[in-house]
N, C-alpha and C positions, 0 to 999 in steps of 0.2 A: 321957527322950529316946530310949530305945530305940525305941519306939514310932514316935518321929518319922522314924529311920532310913531305915527301907525307904521311908515316902514320900518322902523327900528326894532317895533313890536314883532313884527313878522320874520324878521332877521333873525331875531332873539329864536322865536318859536321855532324856525327852521334848522338853526345851530343846534339846539335842545335836542334834536331827533336822534335814536340809537341810530348807529350807523350798523349796517350789515354790508359783507360782500354779496350776499343771495338769500333773499326770503324765498324760501321754501313752501309754496300751499299743497298740500296732499288732499286732494278730494275722498270723502269717506261720507260712512254713513253709521248712526248710532252705533248698531247691532253688531259693526267691525271692530269692536275690541282687539280681539286677536292680530288682526293685520295692525293696529297703530302699537301696540305692543311689541310686536314683532321689529316695527321700523324704530321705537323708541330704542330698544335694545340691540340693534342693528344699525345699519346705515344712516340712522338719525343722529349719530354719536361721532363727528366729523373730525375730531380731534381739534387744532388749534384755530382753524378754519373759524371767521366772526360769519356764521351764519343763523336764521331764523327758519323753525320748523312749524308750522301749521298746521293743524288737522281741520278742514274745512267742512262746516256743516249746517243743514236746514234746520232751523227750528220748528220747520215743517214737517222735516223727516219722520217717517215711522221710529217708536222706542225712542223717541226725544226726551218723551216726560217720563220714560223709566226709570226705576230705581238707579240701575246702574250706571245708566248714564246719566244723572242727574248727580251721582256720588262722582263720577270720574271728573264731571266738569269743576263740582267742589274741589276737587284736589288738584286738577290739573291746569297749568297754566297757556297749555299750547294747542288749544282748542278753539276755533276763530268760528261764531253763531252768524249767520248771514240771514235775513229774512228774505229767502226766496222760495219759489215753488219746488218741489220735490222731485225724485225721480229723473230718469235719463234724458227727457225732453228739456230738460231746463239745467244740464249743466252747466251751459254755460253762463248762467246764473250764477252760479258759485264763483266762476273764474272771474267774472266782474266785480262779485262783493270781494271778494280777495284782493284785488289788485286795487281798490278805491281805498281798503283799508289799510294797506301797504305805504301808499302813496301819503295818506292821512297821518301815518301813528311814524313810519321808521325814512330815515336817509340811508339808500342803499343804491348797489350798481346793478344789481339784474334780480328781476322775479322768476320765479321758475314753478309751473305749474306740472304735478303729477297725479296720480292714483295710488288707493292704498295697498293695489296689489302689485304693485312695481317694484323691484330693484336696483337701487340709484348707487353710484360709486362717486358720493361726493366730493372727496378730496380730487378725484380725476375732472369732474365736472367743472369745479371751482375755476381749476388750472385752463382747462380749455377755455371757459370765461376770459378769463384773465388776458390772454391772447388773443382776444378778438381787437380789431384795431381800433386806436384810442379817436376817441370823437367821433365814431361810426354809430348810427342807430343800429339796434343789433337784435334779430330774432334767429332763434336756433333751436335744435331740436337733433333727433335723431339720422333722418335722414329727409330730405325735402322731396314731398310727391308733387308734382305739376305736372298740368296738360292732360289728365286724366279727364276721360269725356264724361260729360254728365247727362244723365239721361232725363227724358223729358220728363216734367212734373217734378223735378226737383226744386227746392226753394230758391235757389240761387237762379236757377232756369226760370222760373216762373216770374219772379219778381225784379232781378237784374237782365235777364235775356243771356246767361252765359251758355255757353257749350262746354266749358272744362272749368274743373274746380281751380279755384286760385293757388296758386302756390302755399303749401301750406306742410308742418309736421306732425305726427301724429298724436294724437289725444293723449297718449300715454307719456308723454313727457317734452314741453318745448320752455320757453324763455326767452325775454325780451330783456333790452335794457331801459335803464329808468328814464328815457326820455318817451319811449315806446309806449311805458306804463302810464306815465303823468297824463299822455293822449287817452288811454283809454278809458284810465279814472275822471278826466275830465274833458270829454269831447265837447265841441260847438254844438253838436245836435244830437239827439239819439243815435246810441249805433245799431245796424239792424241784426237782430239776435235771430237765429233759425237753429234747428233742432240739430244739427253736426255741428259739435262745438268746437272740433280741430278746423272743418273749414270754415267755419264761423269766425273764428280768429284771423284765419288767412285771408279772409274777404276785409277785416277790418286795418290791416296795415297794405294789404295790396297796392296803394296807389302811394306808398311811402318807399323814397331811397332808403333800404333796409339792406344789411350784410347778412344775409342769410348763411349760417354755418350748421355745416353738420357736425356735430360733437364728437371728438374720438370716444367719450365716456360715455355715449350712447348706445356704441356698436355692440355687435353681440359678445364681444372677449369682456366686456363692464356691467352689460344691461341684459339678463335673461329677459325678455318678452313673455309674460306669465299669461298674459289673453291668449288661450288658444284652446283646441280642444282635442290635445295629444291626451291618449288613454281613454278618449270614450268610446263608446261602443259605435259600430256601423250604422245600429237602428237609429241610435240616440243626435247621429249628425245628421241622419236623414229627418228628424223631426224639427230639429233645429233649421235647416235648410227651407222645409216649411213654412216654420215662423218667420225667417225673414223675407220669403217670397210674398207671405202676406202682409209684413209689414212694407214692402214697398209698393205692394199692389194700393193699398188702401191710405196710404200717404201718413198713419199714423207712426206713433214711437211704440215701441216694445221695450218694458224694462228687461233687456235679455237675460241678467242677472236673476232676477226673479224668475226666468221663465227656466233655468236650468240651462242657459244657453252660454252665457258668460259666467266660466266659471273662475268666481274671483278665489284664488291662491294665494297661501301668505308670502308676503315678502319674504326672502332670504332672512333669518336673521343675523347670519354674518356675510358680509360682503365678500364677493370671489377672491379668489387669493390674491390675482395680480391688482385689485383695488386694494386691498390689505397694505400691499410693498410701496401704494404711492406715498412719498415723503411731504407732508403737509407744509410748506413753504409759509407758514400763515405771516413770517415777520416780513416778507415779502411785499406784503398784502399793499395797496396805496389806492386812495377812492379816485374812481374815474372821473374825470371832468363835468361838471352840472351843464348843459346848454342852458343858455338865457331863456326865460319864457317868452314866448312872442308877444310883442307890444300891442296892448289893448288899444283897440281902435276906436275914437270918439264917437259918443251916440248921433245915431242916424238923424242927419242935418235936416231932411226932406223925404217925401215919400217915395220919391221915382228919381233915377238917376241910369246915365245909358255909356255903356263902356264900347266902344267900336273898336273891333280889332283889324276891323279892313274901312276904307274910304275915311271922310271928315265927317266930323259935326253937322248934323241939318236937322234937329227937333229941340221943340222948345223946354227943354229939361234940361238940368246939368248933365253936361256930357264930355269923356275923355276919349281921345283917338289915340293908335297906338298899338301897333303890332304885340306888345307884349301883356298878356292878359292881366297877369299878376300887378304890374306896375299899374297899369289901369284901373284897377280894384284899390290901390292902396292910396289914389286919387280920387275916391267916389267916398260920401258915406249918405246911405238910404237906407229906406225900409227895406224894400225892392231894388234891385241892381239888374239891368237888361242887358246881357253880353249879346253884342250882334256881331259874329262871325258871317254872315251875307244876308242881303235884302235891303229891302227899305220898312225900317219898323216905325217912321213918323208917323203914317195916316193909323197906327193901330194903337197909339199911345192913350188915347182918350179913355177907349174902351177896354184894353188893357187895365189902366187904372182903377176902374169902376169894378174889373173884375177881381182884381186882387185884394179888394176892399171886403170879398168874402170869403177870402181865404188867410189863416193861422196859422202860426206855428214855422217851423222850417219849410222850406219850401224850394226845391229845383225842378222848373218845370219849362216847358217848350210848346210850339202846335201840336205836334205828336212825335212819340219817341221814337228814335233809332235801334236797329236791333241787327244782328249779323252781320255787322258792318266790320270788316277787316281792321286789327289796329295797325298803325304806325310802325314799321318794322322796329324801330328802337324800343317802342313800347312793349311789342310782343314778346322783344328779346326778354324783356325785365322780367314781364308779368304771368307768360307762358297761357293768356285766357282764350286764344283761339280766334275770341271775337271781340269788340268793346262792349264793356257795360252799357246798359238803356241809356242813351243820352240825347242829345237834341240839339241838333242841326241848324243851321241859320239865325236862330235868336232862341236862348235860352234866359231864364229869369233865377236870381239867387236872390233868398231872403238875405237879412242883414247878417245874419249868425255866419252863412254860408259865404257869402261875398269876405267877410271880414276874414276868415278863416284861410279861403287861399289866399288873400292878400297877404297877412303875416306869416304864414307858416312857414318858420326855416327850420325848426326842431320838433319833430322829427322829419327832413324835407321832403317835400313832394317831389315824385319822378320827372324828370325834365319831358318836357312836352309841348303840345303844341293842338289847339285847334278843339273841337267840340267834343272828339272822343277822349283827349285827355283828362279834360274837364269830367266826361264821365267815371273815367278811374280814378279821379281824385276824390271824389265824392260817393261811392260805389259802397263805401263804409256804412254809409248814413240812412237809417231809418225815416223818411222826409215824404214831404207831399210831391208827389212825382204825376200828378193827373194833368193831363194834356190842358193849356188854355187855348180856349176858343177864340179869344179875340186876337191870336197870332196866326190864324191861319191863313189869311189874305197875305201874310207880310212876309214870307218867306219861301 
């Protein structure tokens, strides 16, 4: 009975969470009260649909302690305050915070991020999301962008060796199903954050077998994209072009809204006519199935283990052999797991063990990183990356949390694949120690 009590407490706590079909997180800043009021009085009233609307701010945003915003916080229950850095550089921090809070506080089918200058048709958007394949992990937005060439010096090019952006949806609006949100809220290792929030999010899910949906509700008939330079003088457009050029040249982020180049316009107070005519079939709502959490692996029972994807075990540490990497990882339990795709790792294990004692935290490393390597056709078709993310051929070493993640991940499912390039895709979302391991240089 004692063993059942913690499980019962957890189950009851989960059952007690309020249920919403969609949790909407609207990124804003304190001095944009007119934008928030326009949404509250306009599309933020979705009729009979069960939705939660949050306005997400940072407690470090300018104006947070201003009298007007202090009063607004005291009177409204739709403001979510996050302890994140302010400004354009750190938008992804607000997104991460909102997803963590949503998973912590609510039971929901989808999480949807948007901005306070967007106009949404919530009725149509909820219907589009309801039509998503049952049981599928979903990533949805206006129009998926894929295959866009990355300039040299961009974060994903420098850190992961990518030549193209991962498939992603524009930052003005995208959503994910509960299981994907749960992964983002509770990742096995820190997720890699970088400046461009929408491509960053696309990278987080690049290794998942997600269904990417172009939402009808985000097309021009329903969604007027407000972020543009319409009506701006030619002189001002040229000035903005110079600002953008400088931003790309020096690699730093400019708050384009503060510079006058991102013209924050009020959302339409009343949704477009077609949206108004969308019938709200709230009675047809039914919670989507909740994929089970992956089983928690046992604590590491030894310091080092080996998984051989080719050949037989011939090492003096615990070893599993077989072509299925994930099956092999399920049968190991170690602080570090050495995955052998090729080569003879036996002579290097002693020096490797000593080198790993000097490392701490999540790790994915090998002798030397491989870049500009074509992906297998099946993975390229699903990821549109152009080349494989930085990965390690021959021998790769995974710390326990990453080995357990790959072994147990069922929801969201990882893309089907094999070999070192596939492992690089699966681990691309994580900000982990990728420094080469000198001890392996003679073994691959």
